[in-house]
C-alpha positions as CSV (number, residue, x, y, z in Angstrom):
1,M,49.8,143.7,126.0
2,A,53.4,142.2,125.1
3,D,56.1,144.7,125.4
4,R,58.5,144.9,122.8
5,A,61.0,142.9,124.4
6,T,58.8,140.1,125.1
7,F,57.8,139.9,121.8
8,E,61.4,140.3,119.9
9,D,62.2,137.5,122.6
10,S,59.1,135.4,121.2
11,F,58.1,133.5,118.1
12,V,55.2,134.4,115.9
13,V,53.2,131.7,114.1
14,V,51.7,132.6,110.2
15,L,49.0,130.3,109.1
16,G,48.0,130.4,105.4
17,A,45.4,128.4,103.4
18,S,43.4,128.6,99.9
19,A,40.4,126.7,99.2
20,G,39.0,123.6,101.9
21,G,41.7,125.8,104.2
22,I,38.1,126.5,107.2
23,E,38.2,122.9,108.7
24,A,42.4,122.2,108.5
25,L,42.7,125.9,110.5
26,R,39.8,124.8,113.1
27,R,41.4,121.6,113.9
28,V,44.6,123.9,113.9
29,V,43.5,126.2,116.2
30,A,41.7,123.1,118.3
31,G,44.8,121.2,119.2
32,L,46.4,124.6,120.9
33,P,46.1,124.9,124.6
34,A,45.1,128.3,126.5
35,A,48.3,129.0,127.2
36,F,50.1,128.9,124.1
37,A,53.4,130.9,124.0
38,A,53.0,132.8,120.6
39,P,50.9,134.6,118.9
40,I,49.1,133.3,115.7
41,V,48.1,135.4,112.7
42,V,46.2,133.7,109.9
43,A,45.2,134.4,106.4
44,Q,43.1,132.6,103.8
45,H,41.4,133.1,101.0
46,V,38.0,135.0,100.4
47,A,36.7,136.4,97.4
48,A,36.2,140.6,98.5
49,D,32.1,140.0,97.8
50,R,31.3,137.6,100.7
51,S,31.7,137.7,104.5
52,S,33.9,135.4,106.1
53,R,32.3,133.7,109.0
54,L,36.1,132.3,109.9
55,A,36.4,134.3,113.3
56,T,33.5,133.0,114.4
57,I,34.5,129.3,113.8
58,L,38.0,129.5,115.4
59,G,36.6,131.5,118.1
60,S,34.2,128.8,118.8
61,A,37.4,125.3,118.0
62,G,39.7,126.0,121.1
63,P,40.3,128.6,123.9
64,L,42.1,130.8,122.7
65,P,40.6,134.4,121.7
66,V,40.2,134.9,118.5
67,I,40.8,138.8,116.9
68,T,39.5,140.0,113.5
69,V,42.4,142.5,112.4
70,T,39.9,145.8,111.7
71,G,43.6,147.8,111.7
72,P,47.0,148.2,113.3
73,T,46.8,146.1,115.9
74,P,50.0,145.2,118.8
75,L,50.5,140.7,118.9
76,E,50.0,139.2,122.1
77,P,50.6,135.5,122.6
78,G,48.0,133.2,123.0
79,H,46.0,135.3,120.6
80,V,44.1,134.1,117.0
81,Y,44.0,137.4,114.9
82,V,42.2,137.1,111.6
83,A,42.7,138.9,108.3
84,P,39.2,140.0,106.9
85,G,38.7,138.4,103.7
86,H,39.0,141.7,101.1
87,E,42.3,143.1,102.4
88,H,46.0,142.4,103.0
89,V,47.3,141.1,106.4
90,L,51.0,142.5,107.2
91,V,53.5,142.1,110.2
92,T,55.4,145.3,110.9
93,D,57.7,145.5,114.3
94,H,55.4,144.5,116.6
95,R,52.0,144.5,115.5
96,V,49.9,143.4,112.4
97,E,48.4,146.3,109.8
98,L,46.0,145.8,107.1
99,Q,46.7,146.8,103.5
100,S,44.0,147.3,100.5
101,A,44.0,144.4,98.0
102,G,44.2,145.2,94.0
103,P,41.3,144.3,91.9
104,G,42.0,140.7,91.0
105,Q,44.0,140.0,93.3
106,S,43.9,136.7,96.1
107,A,43.4,138.2,99.4
108,P,44.7,138.3,102.2
109,S,47.9,137.3,100.2
110,V,49.9,134.6,101.9
111,D,52.9,135.3,99.8
112,R,53.1,139.1,101.3
113,L,52.2,138.0,104.9
114,L,54.8,136.0,105.3
115,S,57.1,138.2,103.2
116,T,57.0,141.0,105.7
117,A,56.6,138.7,108.6
118,S,60.1,137.2,108.2
119,E,61.6,140.6,107.7
120,A,60.6,141.8,110.9
121,L,61.2,138.2,112.9
122,G,63.4,136.6,110.8
123,D,64.2,133.1,112.6
124,R,61.7,133.7,115.0
125,L,58.8,133.0,112.6
126,I,56.8,129.6,111.9
127,A,55.2,129.5,108.6
128,V,52.7,127.0,108.4
129,I,50.9,126.3,104.8
130,L,47.7,124.6,104.6
131,T,45.4,123.2,101.9
132,G,44.4,125.3,98.8
133,M,44.6,125.8,95.1
134,G,47.8,127.6,93.2
135,S,50.7,128.2,94.8
136,D,50.3,131.3,97.1
137,G,52.7,131.1,99.7
138,T,55.6,129.6,98.1
139,A,57.6,132.7,97.4
140,G,56.9,133.8,101.0
141,A,58.1,130.6,102.4
142,R,61.3,131.3,100.7
143,E,62.0,134.7,102.4
144,V,60.8,133.2,105.4
145,R,63.4,130.1,104.8
146,A,66.2,132.9,103.5
147,R,65.9,134.3,106.7
148,G,66.3,131.2,109.0
149,G,62.7,130.8,109.6
150,T,60.5,127.6,110.2
151,V,58.0,126.1,107.5
152,V,55.9,123.8,108.2
153,I,52.8,122.3,105.4
154,Q,50.1,120.2,105.9
155,D,50.6,116.2,104.8
156,P,49.6,116.7,100.8
157,E,47.7,113.2,101.3
158,T,45.4,115.0,104.2
159,A,45.0,118.3,101.8
160,P,41.2,118.4,100.1
161,F,43.4,120.6,97.8
162,P,46.9,119.7,97.8
163,S,48.4,122.2,95.1
164,M,49.3,124.8,98.1
165,P,51.8,122.7,100.4
166,K,53.1,120.7,97.1
167,S,54.2,123.8,95.7
168,L,57.0,124.4,97.9
169,P,60.4,122.7,97.3
170,P,61.7,119.8,99.8
171,G,64.5,122.2,100.5
172,L,62.6,124.8,102.0
173,V,60.2,122.3,104.5
174,D,61.3,121.7,107.6
175,F,58.0,119.7,108.8
176,V,55.1,118.1,107.6
177,A,52.2,117.2,109.6
178,S,48.6,116.5,109.2
179,P,46.1,119.3,111.2
180,D,45.5,117.1,114.0
181,E,49.3,116.7,114.6
182,L,50.0,120.6,113.6
183,G,49.0,121.7,117.4
184,P,51.3,119.9,119.5
185,L,53.6,120.4,117.1
186,L,53.5,123.8,117.5
187,V,53.2,123.8,120.7
188,Q,56.6,122.1,120.8
189,L,58.2,124.6,119.0
190,V,57.3,127.6,120.4
191,S,58.1,126.2,124.2
192,G,62.1,127.6,124.0
193,P,65.1,126.9,122.8
194,V,66.8,123.0,123.8
195,A,68.6,125.0,126.5
196,P,68.2,128.3,128.4
197,P,69.4,131.1,127.5
198,G,71.4,132.5,130.5
199,P,74.8,131.5,130.8
200,R,75.2,127.5,132.4
201,P,78.4,126.4,131.8
202,E,77.4,122.5,131.3
203,D,75.1,123.5,128.7
204,D,77.4,125.5,127.1
205,R,79.7,122.9,127.2
206,L,77.7,120.4,126.4
207,L,76.5,122.5,123.1
208,R,80.2,122.8,122.0
209,S,81.1,118.9,122.3
210,F,78.1,118.3,119.6
211,L,78.9,120.5,117.5
212,D,82.4,119.3,117.2
213,E,80.7,116.6,116.8
214,V,78.6,118.2,114.2
215,R,82.0,119.1,112.4
216,E,84.4,116.1,112.9
217,R,80.8,114.0,111.3
218,T,80.1,116.0,108.7
219,G,83.2,118.3,107.8
220,M,80.7,121.6,108.2
221,D,81.9,123.9,111.2
222,F,78.9,125.5,112.4
223,T,80.5,126.7,116.4
224,A,81.0,130.6,114.9
225,Y,76.9,130.6,114.5
226,K,75.3,132.7,116.5
227,R,74.1,130.9,119.7
228,P,70.7,132.2,120.0
229,T,70.4,130.9,116.1
230,I,71.4,127.9,116.4
231,L,70.0,126.8,119.3
232,R,66.3,127.4,117.7
233,R,67.3,125.4,114.6
234,L,68.7,123.0,117.1
235,Q,64.9,123.0,118.3
236,R,63.7,121.6,115.4
237,R,65.4,118.9,114.9
238,V,64.9,117.9,118.7
239,V,61.1,118.0,118.1
240,A,61.6,116.2,114.8
241,T,63.2,113.4,116.8
242,Q,61.0,114.0,119.8
243,T,63.8,113.4,122.3
244,G,62.9,116.7,124.4
245,T,66.1,117.6,125.7
246,L,69.9,118.4,123.9
247,R,71.3,116.0,126.2
248,A,68.5,113.2,125.2
249,Y,69.1,114.2,121.4
250,V,73.3,114.3,121.1
251,R,73.0,110.8,122.4
252,Y,69.8,110.4,119.9
253,A,72.6,111.4,117.3
254,Q,75.2,109.4,118.7
255,S,72.9,106.4,118.3
256,H,71.3,107.2,114.7
257,P,74.8,108.6,112.7
258,D,72.7,109.8,109.6
259,E,71.6,112.6,111.9
260,Y,73.9,114.6,111.7
261,Q,73.4,115.6,108.0
262,R,69.4,116.1,109.0
263,L,71.0,118.7,111.4
264,A,73.6,119.7,108.6
265,S,70.9,120.6,106.8
266,T,68.6,122.4,109.6
267,F,71.2,124.6,110.0
268,L,72.4,125.4,106.1
269,I,69.6,127.8,104.5
270,K,69.3,126.5,101.0
271,V,67.3,129.0,99.0
272,T,68.0,129.5,95.6
273,Q,66.1,131.5,92.5
274,F,66.0,132.1,89.1
275,F,68.8,134.4,87.9
276,R,70.2,135.1,91.5
277,D,72.6,138.4,91.2
278,P,71.7,139.8,87.8
279,E,74.9,141.6,88.1
280,L,77.3,137.8,87.6
281,Y,74.7,136.7,85.4
282,D,75.8,139.3,83.2
283,L,79.0,139.5,83.4
284,L,78.7,135.0,82.7
285,R,76.6,136.2,79.6
286,D,78.2,139.6,78.4
287,V,82.0,138.4,79.0
288,I,82.2,134.5,80.1
289,L,80.4,132.5,78.5
290,P,81.2,134.1,74.4
291,R,85.1,133.0,75.3
292,L,84.1,129.8,76.4
293,V,82.3,129.4,73.1
294,E,84.9,130.6,71.0
295,D,87.4,127.9,72.9
296,A,84.9,125.3,72.7
297,A,84.5,125.8,69.3
298,D,88.3,126.3,68.1
299,R,88.8,122.6,70.2
300,D,85.5,120.9,68.5
301,R,84.3,120.3,72.2
302,E,81.3,120.7,74.2
303,I,81.1,123.2,77.1
304,R,81.0,121.6,80.2
305,I,79.5,123.5,83.5
306,W,78.9,122.4,87.1
307,S,76.9,123.6,89.3
308,A,78.0,122.6,92.6
309,G,75.7,122.7,95.5
310,C,72.7,123.4,93.1
311,A,69.9,122.9,95.8
312,T,66.5,122.8,93.7
313,G,68.2,123.7,90.5
314,E,67.0,127.3,89.7
315,E,70.5,128.0,89.2
316,A,71.5,125.2,86.6
317,Y,68.5,125.6,84.4
318,S,69.7,129.6,84.8
319,L,73.1,128.9,83.4
320,A,71.5,126.3,80.9
321,I,69.2,128.9,79.3
322,L,72.0,131.6,79.1
323,A,74.0,129.1,77.2
324,S,70.8,128.4,74.8
325,E,70.3,132.1,74.4
326,L,74.2,132.9,73.8
327,L,74.8,129.6,71.1
328,A,71.3,131.0,69.5
329,E,72.7,134.6,68.9
330,A,76.2,132.9,67.7
331,G,74.9,130.4,65.3
332,E,77.0,127.9,66.9
333,E,75.7,124.4,67.2
334,L,77.9,123.1,70.1
335,G,76.9,120.5,72.6
336,V,76.6,122.1,76.1
337,R,77.0,120.1,79.3
338,I,75.9,121.1,82.4
339,F,76.2,118.7,85.8
340,A,74.3,120.0,88.8
341,T,74.8,118.1,92.2
342,D,73.7,118.8,95.3
343,L,73.8,116.9,99.2
344,D,70.5,116.5,99.3
345,E,68.8,113.8,97.8
346,D,65.0,115.7,97.9
347,A,66.4,118.7,96.6
348,I,67.9,116.8,93.3
349,A,64.6,114.6,92.9
350,F,62.6,118.4,92.5
351,A,65.1,119.4,90.1
352,R,65.2,116.5,88.2
353,R,61.3,117.0,87.6
354,G,61.5,120.9,86.4
355,I,58.1,122.0,87.3
356,Y,57.8,125.5,89.3
357,P,55.3,127.7,91.2
358,L,54.6,130.6,88.7
359,S,55.7,132.8,91.7
360,S,59.0,131.8,91.3
361,L,59.7,133.3,87.8
362,T,59.3,136.5,88.9
363,G,62.9,137.4,89.0
364,M,63.3,136.6,85.3
365,P,63.1,138.8,82.5
366,P,59.8,138.2,80.9
367,D,60.6,137.1,77.4
368,L,62.9,134.2,78.6
369,A,60.1,133.0,80.7
370,A,57.9,132.8,77.8
371,R,60.2,131.3,75.4
372,Y,61.7,128.5,77.6
373,F,58.9,127.4,80.9
374,N,56.0,126.0,79.5
375,P,52.4,126.5,81.1
376,L,51.0,124.2,83.7
377,G,48.1,125.3,85.3
378,E,49.4,127.2,88.5
379,D,53.4,126.2,87.5
380,A,55.4,126.7,84.9
381,E,57.6,123.5,83.4
382,V,61.2,123.8,81.9
383,S,61.3,123.1,78.3
384,K,62.4,119.6,77.5
385,R,65.5,121.6,75.2
386,I,66.8,123.1,78.8
387,R,66.0,120.0,80.4
388,G,67.8,118.0,78.4
389,M,71.2,120.0,78.8
390,V,71.1,119.5,82.5
391,V,72.5,116.6,84.2
392,F,71.3,116.3,87.9
393,G,72.9,113.9,90.4
394,Q,74.0,113.8,94.5
395,H,77.2,114.7,94.6
396,D,79.4,114.3,98.2
397,L,82.2,117.2,97.7
398,G,83.7,115.1,101.1
399,R,83.6,111.8,99.5
400,R,83.0,111.6,95.6
401,A,85.1,112.4,92.8
402,P,85.2,115.4,90.5
403,F,83.9,115.8,87.3
404,P,86.9,116.3,84.3
405,R,87.9,118.4,82.0
406,I,85.4,121.3,83.4
407,D,84.8,124.7,82.0
408,L,83.0,126.9,84.4
409,T,82.1,125.3,87.9
410,L,79.8,128.0,90.4
411,C,79.9,127.0,94.2
412,R,78.3,130.0,95.6
413,N,77.9,130.4,99.4
414,V,78.7,126.3,100.1
415,L,81.7,126.7,101.4
416,I,81.3,129.1,103.8
417,Y,79.7,126.2,105.8
418,F,82.2,124.1,105.8
419,T,85.6,123.7,107.9
420,P,89.2,125.0,106.7
421,E,90.4,121.4,106.1
422,L,86.8,120.3,103.9
423,Q,87.6,123.5,102.3
424,R,91.1,122.8,100.3
425,R,89.3,119.5,99.7
426,A,86.5,121.3,98.0
427,L,88.9,123.8,96.2
428,H,91.2,121.1,95.8
429,L,88.3,119.0,93.5
430,F,87.5,122.1,91.7
431,A,91.7,122.7,90.4
432,F,91.8,118.9,89.5
433,S,88.0,119.1,87.6
434,L,88.9,122.5,85.8
435,R,90.8,122.7,82.5
436,D,94.2,124.9,82.6
437,G,92.0,128.5,82.0
438,G,88.4,127.1,83.1
439,Y,86.5,129.6,85.7
440,L,85.6,129.0,89.1
441,V,82.4,131.0,90.6
442,L,82.3,131.6,94.3
443,G,80.2,133.0,96.8
444,K,80.9,137.0,97.8
445,S,81.8,136.1,101.3
446,E,84.3,133.4,99.8
447,S,88.1,133.0,98.2
448,T,90.6,130.6,97.0
449,T,93.0,131.5,100.4
450,P,93.3,127.9,101.1
451,L,94.1,126.9,97.5
452,A,95.6,130.6,95.9
453,D,98.8,128.7,94.1
454,H,96.0,127.3,91.9
455,F,93.0,129.9,91.1
456,V,94.2,133.7,89.7
457,L,91.3,136.3,90.3
458,E,89.4,137.5,87.7
459,H,86.7,139.7,89.1
460,A,87.5,140.6,92.5
461,R,83.7,141.9,94.2
462,L,82.0,139.0,92.2
463,K,84.8,136.5,93.3
464,V,85.3,135.0,89.9
465,Y,88.6,133.3,89.4
466,R,91.0,131.4,86.3
467,R,92.1,127.9,87.2
468,A,96.0,128.2,86.8
469,G,99.4,126.0,88.2
470,E,100.3,122.9,88.1
471,R,97.8,119.5,87.1
472,I,97.1,118.4,90.6
473,V,95.7,114.8,91.8
474,V,92.6,114.1,92.7
475,P,92.6,114.2,96.8
476,S,91.9,111.3,98.7
477,P,88.2,111.0,100.1
478,R,89.2,110.4,103.4
479,I,89.7,113.8,105.1
480,R,91.3,113.4,108.0
481,D,94.2,111.3,106.2
482,A,94.5,113.5,103.6
483,A,97.8,115.6,103.0
484,P,97.2,119.5,103.1
485,V,95.9,121.1,99.4
486,G,98.6,122.3,97.2
487,T,101.3,120.2,98.8
488,T,103.0,116.9,97.1
489,P,102.6,114.0,99.3
490,R,105.8,113.6,100.9
491,R,107.8,110.1,99.9
492,P,108.3,108.1,102.8
493,T,112.7,108.6,104.2
494,P,114.6,105.4,103.9
495,R,115.8,104.3,107.3
496,P,119.8,105.5,107.4
497,A,121.7,102.3,107.3
498,W,124.7,101.9,109.6
499,T,127.9,102.2,107.6
500,G,130.8,101.4,109.2
501,D,134.8,101.5,108.4
502,P,135.6,99.0,105.7
503,A,139.4,98.4,106.2
504,P,139.8,95.9,108.9
505,F,139.9,95.4,112.3
506,T,143.4,94.8,114.0
507,L,144.0,93.6,117.3
508,R,146.6,96.1,119.4
509,D,147.9,94.6,122.3
510,P,147.8,96.1,124.7
511,A,144.4,97.9,123.8
512,P,141.9,100.1,126.1
513,A,138.7,97.9,127.5
514,S,136.3,100.0,125.3
515,E,139.0,99.2,121.7
516,R,138.8,95.5,122.2
517,P,137.0,93.6,119.5
518,E,134.5,92.4,121.9
519,H,133.6,95.8,123.1
520,L,133.4,96.9,119.2
521,V,131.2,94.0,118.4
522,L,128.7,95.1,121.7
523,R,128.6,98.5,120.4
524,L,127.5,98.0,116.8
525,P,124.4,99.4,115.7
526,V,123.7,96.3,113.5
527,G,122.6,93.1,116.2
528,I,124.6,90.7,116.4
529,V,124.0,87.2,118.5
530,V,126.7,84.1,118.3
531,V,125.4,80.3,118.7
532,D,126.8,77.0,119.1
533,A,125.6,73.7,117.8
534,R,122.8,73.5,121.0
535,Y,121.7,77.1,120.0
536,D,123.1,78.2,123.1
537,I,124.6,82.2,123.1
538,T,128.2,82.8,123.5
539,L,128.1,86.5,122.4
540,I,125.0,88.9,122.0
541,N,125.4,93.0,121.5
542,G,123.2,95.6,122.7
543,A,121.2,96.3,119.2
544,A,120.3,92.5,119.2
545,R,118.9,92.5,122.4
546,R,117.1,95.4,121.5
547,Q,115.4,93.4,118.4
548,L,114.9,90.3,119.7
549,G,113.9,91.7,122.9
550,I,116.0,90.2,125.5
551,H,116.3,92.2,129.0
552,G,118.1,89.6,131.3
553,P,120.8,87.1,131.1
554,A,122.1,85.7,127.5
555,V,125.1,84.5,127.2
556,G,124.5,80.7,127.8
557,S,121.0,80.3,127.3
558,D,119.1,79.1,124.3
559,L,118.8,82.0,121.6
560,V,115.2,79.5,120.2
561,H,113.6,80.1,123.9
562,L,114.9,83.4,124.7
563,A,114.0,85.6,121.9
564,H,110.2,86.8,121.6
565,G,108.8,87.0,118.4
566,L,110.9,84.7,116.7
567,P,109.7,81.6,114.7
568,S,111.1,79.0,116.6
569,D,111.2,76.1,114.2
570,E,112.4,77.9,111.5
571,V,115.3,80.1,113.5
572,R,116.4,76.3,114.5
573,A,116.8,74.8,111.1
574,R,118.8,77.8,109.9
575,V,121.0,77.7,112.3
576,D,121.6,73.9,111.8
577,D,121.9,74.6,107.7
578,A,124.4,77.0,108.8
579,M,126.2,74.9,111.2
580,R,126.5,72.7,108.4
581,G,128.3,75.5,106.2
582,R,125.2,77.2,104.5
583,S,124.5,80.6,105.1
584,S,120.9,81.3,104.5
585,E,118.3,84.4,105.4
586,L,115.3,84.9,107.4
587,V,112.8,87.7,106.9
588,V,110.8,87.7,110.6
589,R,107.8,90.3,111.3
590,L,107.9,90.9,114.9
591,P,103.8,90.7,115.9
592,E,102.4,93.9,117.6
593,G,102.4,93.8,121.3
594,A,105.8,92.0,121.4
595,P,108.2,93.2,124.2
596,Q,110.7,94.7,121.2
597,A,107.5,96.1,118.9
598,P,105.1,97.4,122.0
599,D,103.2,100.0,119.2
600,R,103.8,98.9,115.9
601,D,105.2,95.8,114.3
602,E,108.7,95.9,113.2
603,V,110.2,93.4,110.2
604,V,113.9,92.2,110.6
605,T,116.2,90.2,108.3
606,L,118.0,87.3,110.4
607,A,121.3,86.5,108.4
608,F,122.9,83.1,109.3
609,T,126.6,83.1,108.7
610,P,128.6,79.6,109.5
611,L,132.0,80.6,112.1
612,R,135.0,78.4,111.8
613,P,137.6,78.3,114.4
614,S,140.2,78.3,111.2
615,D,140.1,77.5,107.4
616,D,140.4,73.5,108.1
617,T,138.0,73.2,110.9
618,A,134.2,72.2,110.9
619,V,131.7,75.2,112.0
620,D,131.8,75.0,115.5
621,R,129.2,78.3,115.5
622,V,127.3,80.6,114.1
623,L,127.0,84.2,113.5
624,I,123.2,85.6,113.0
625,S,123.3,89.4,112.3
626,I,119.8,91.0,112.3
627,V,119.0,93.7,110.2
628,D,115.8,96.1,110.8
629,I,114.1,96.2,107.8
630,T,110.7,97.3,108.9
631,R,110.2,100.8,107.0
632,P,110.7,99.5,103.1
633,S,108.6,96.4,104.1
634,N,105.7,98.6,105.5
635,E,106.3,100.7,102.3
636,L,105.4,97.8,99.9
637,R,102.8,96.3,102.2
638,D,101.7,99.9,101.8
639,V,101.8,100.1,98.2
640,Q,100.3,96.7,97.2
641,V,97.1,97.5,99.6
642,E,96.5,100.9,97.3
643,L,97.0,98.6,94.5
644,E,94.5,95.7,95.7
645,R,92.3,99.0,97.0
646,A,92.5,100.8,93.2
647,R,92.1,97.6,91.8
648,A,88.8,96.7,93.7
649,D,87.6,100.3,92.9
650,L,87.8,99.5,89.3
651,E,86.3,96.3,89.6
652,R,83.4,98.0,91.7
653,M,82.7,100.4,88.7
654,R,83.0,97.8,86.4
655,K,80.4,96.2,88.0
656,R,78.3,99.1,88.0
657,A,79.1,99.8,84.6
658,D,77.9,96.2,83.4
659,T,74.7,96.5,85.9
660,A,73.9,99.7,84.0
661,V,74.2,98.3,80.8
662,R,72.1,95.4,81.1
663,A,69.5,98.1,82.8
664,T,69.9,100.2,79.4
665,N,69.5,96.8,77.6
666,E,66.2,95.9,79.6
667,L,64.8,99.3,79.0
668,L,65.3,99.2,75.2
669,Q,63.6,96.2,75.3
670,A,60.3,97.5,77.5
671,N,60.4,100.1,74.4
672,E,60.2,97.7,71.8
673,E,57.9,95.6,73.4
674,L,56.0,99.0,73.9
675,T,55.9,99.8,70.2
676,T,55.1,96.6,69.0
677,A,52.1,96.8,71.7
678,N,50.8,100.2,70.1
679,A,51.2,98.9,66.4
680,L,48.9,96.1,67.7
681,L,46.9,98.3,68.9
682,R,46.5,101.2,66.0
683,T,45.6,97.8,63.9
684,A,43.0,96.9,66.4
685,N,39.2,98.6,65.0
686,E,36.7,96.3,66.7
687,D,36.1,98.1,69.6
688,L,37.1,101.6,69.5
689,L,36.1,103.4,72.8
690,V,38.1,100.4,74.5
691,T,41.1,101.1,72.4
692,A,41.0,104.6,72.8
693,E,41.5,104.0,76.7
694,E,44.4,101.4,76.3
695,V,46.1,103.4,73.7
696,Q,46.1,106.2,76.0
697,A,46.8,103.9,79.3
698,A,49.4,103.0,77.1
699,T,50.7,106.3,76.1
700,E,51.5,107.6,79.4
701,E,52.9,104.2,80.5
702,V,55.7,105.0,77.9
703,E,55.5,108.7,79.2
704,T,56.8,107.2,82.4
705,L,59.2,105.2,81.3
706,N,60.5,107.5,79.2
707,E,61.0,109.9,82.2
708,E,62.6,107.0,84.3
709,F,64.7,106.3,81.5
710,Q,65.9,109.7,81.4
711,A,66.9,110.1,84.5
712,T,68.9,106.5,84.5
713,N,70.8,107.5,81.4
714,E,71.9,110.9,83.9
715,E,72.8,108.4,86.6
716,L,74.7,106.7,84.2
717,E,76.6,110.0,82.7
718,T,77.1,111.2,86.6
719,L,78.7,107.5,87.1
720,N,80.8,107.4,83.5
721,E,81.6,111.2,84.4
722,E,83.4,109.9,88.0
723,L,84.8,106.7,86.1
724,Q,86.4,108.8,84.0
725,A,87.8,110.5,86.8
726,T,88.5,107.2,88.8
727,N,90.4,106.3,85.6
728,E,92.2,109.4,86.2
729,E,92.9,108.9,89.3
730,L,94.1,105.7,88.6
731,N,96.3,106.5,86.0
732,T,97.6,108.6,88.6
733,T,98.1,106.2,91.0
734,N,100.3,103.7,88.9
735,D,102.3,107.0,88.0
736,D,102.8,106.7,91.4
737,L,103.5,103.4,92.2
738,E,105.9,103.3,89.6
739,A,107.7,106.1,91.4
740,R,107.6,103.9,94.3
741,S,109.0,101.1,92.6
742,A,111.7,102.9,90.9
743,E,112.4,103.7,94.9
744,L,112.3,100.5,96.2
745,E,114.4,99.0,93.6
746,E,116.6,101.8,95.1
747,V,115.7,100.6,98.3
748,A,116.4,97.5,97.2
749,A,120.1,98.7,95.9
750,T,120.9,100.1,98.8
751,L,119.8,97.0,100.9
752,Q,122.3,95.3,98.3
753,E,125.0,97.4,99.3
754,Q,124.5,97.2,103.3
755,R,125.0,93.0,102.6
756,G,127.8,93.5,100.8
757,R,129.1,95.6,103.7
758,A,127.6,93.2,106.4
759,E,129.3,90.7,104.4
760,L,132.6,92.4,104.9
761,E,131.8,92.9,108.8
762,R,130.9,89.2,109.1
763,G,134.5,88.7,107.5
764,K,135.8,90.9,109.5
765,L,133.8,89.6,112.5
766,S,135.4,86.1,111.6
767,L,138.8,87.3,112.0
768,I,138.1,89.0,115.6
769,L,136.5,85.3,116.4
770,D,139.2,83.5,115.2
771,A,142.1,85.9,116.7
772,M,139.7,85.7,120.0
773,T,139.8,82.4,120.1
774,D,143.8,82.1,119.3
775,A,144.2,84.2,122.6
């Protein structure tokens, strides 16, 4: 018998089946080796008055010994434990036990077995749901998933009776495989974690580095998770990708970027149920929703609710039921719109169907279940009235725009998996989308601390907040580039302009060498170059040397060939114009990598001014003053880029809207054609049986199209809401552009003032040069 320490470190496999399960169980057991490293507990529904030969069949299927449980039995790796047909089998601590089944119950119960096993084993449990009728195993699988265990189902396409595997929502399932594939899959899952449990530094470094990559790619930080938990869940993806080792899996993820999001979904525990946390729903029913109804009635508007991270939709439908009950009691006829979003597309598709196993309604008051759900065999379907109140859509809190004018937002147990940076962005989204006084509900271990200025605590224990403070803009979807939430983006500060003494220079004789005019020119912060008619430099100061990338001897050399990054022909033409007495300016962007701008682009203005020895003589030299305008030029370019981006986004939204309109028109036309076809069918009485079959087929087709049309309309509503949010963002961007335009005007005025001062300086320089010439 395995000792307790070994049991606490090993996996346990539970196989659950019903109708048609004998063949599936036989094929699974046949695929397991004699050295299988985990015990296997099997539960299949069998009538109490029939004897089961399951143990004999499984014993002959493979090398593993098969034991029929008759009482408390210790669990040992490599053994198969079969439950008798008239009793429940439970896993408690490190053994299996039996419990009598009540009259009319399916025994052994897969739900009860999984529930007890998950409580005893946690994330070391592997639950396998095979073929069968009904939904036994769904509730138990939820508990397995909630405690971090692994859930595997038989591929419904290979199941003679697919009801049991199909009853599990996609968010609960880790693997889907045929019975022949389940044996090798279980061997890989129980073969151990992807890295040995010992403290090997190289494995720890690789794991930490990979988790940092996951955080960079997904915005979710899993470094604080327990190492064994991370390794067990990481093993699932290693098995799914057939990479075998952590190092090989890291290389696989780097070459397949979508794998990071799949791994994050594996780390997350997506478990929800109807009216989860009854105390919170009591607060919503008795306090919060009545306030929203009263406020909406006063303003003559609809109630708008956002369920962010809705998983498979139970929370959204619970909110819709509460709102419907409250409006019926108050006699109000207000519109209610509930936006239910999640990152998992499969979970959204499941929620949009609105069909759940009857076992998932156990936590709901029976009167509500009877009123708002329609029985559908072993399942229950959400009523159309409740279904029509909810709009489902895929949404990424890290990249998508929020829904505007929201009254109540629920985002429970989602932020705890985010990095602080992504938490701030999510709270920023909620602060933007909620109206003044709107409510935000978080999980019990979450808070609004990263954005505390915009939320007021309403209920401490249930983590209910109210929106307060000034309205803020929608954050940028680029997480790394976004400013911290709650702060106002800083406006760029213009480069301080050089201001000189407005008084004219005077020559003093004698004067110290450092105060002579030529030395004063050389120390000016504005670049100064004087060239003659042959473009040779006769004077150049330090600022001009730096701006033009001239570091060697310059006086007497050709400026056009010596300066780096200047357009030679343009400079030569401007010097020629100045020699003819015409002043001009030239704006030049120095390319990145030039000696004067090795790390970034620089933009300079070159002013060409003719110089005369005296007023009645011809121009013999040209003064070139160089001013750095990199910052205002970059600001103008950034504004133009943002404007183009906003225009592109607007055009993209318009194209989406046009596509949606065309699709809607096509659907309307299809509906009209179907209506015409139905009218023709009703008038045809020649062949009654054939006509009835065609009408039935046409009716089913119409229902399918209506469902697709409803899903399309919901997606359109989601797009419209995002378009409204984008329009508001564009308005905010336009306001920001106006502010930037005003700022540019100020910069232009400053440049104009600098130009005036430069003119004064040119005059002073002319006097200096005249004086130098006279000297």
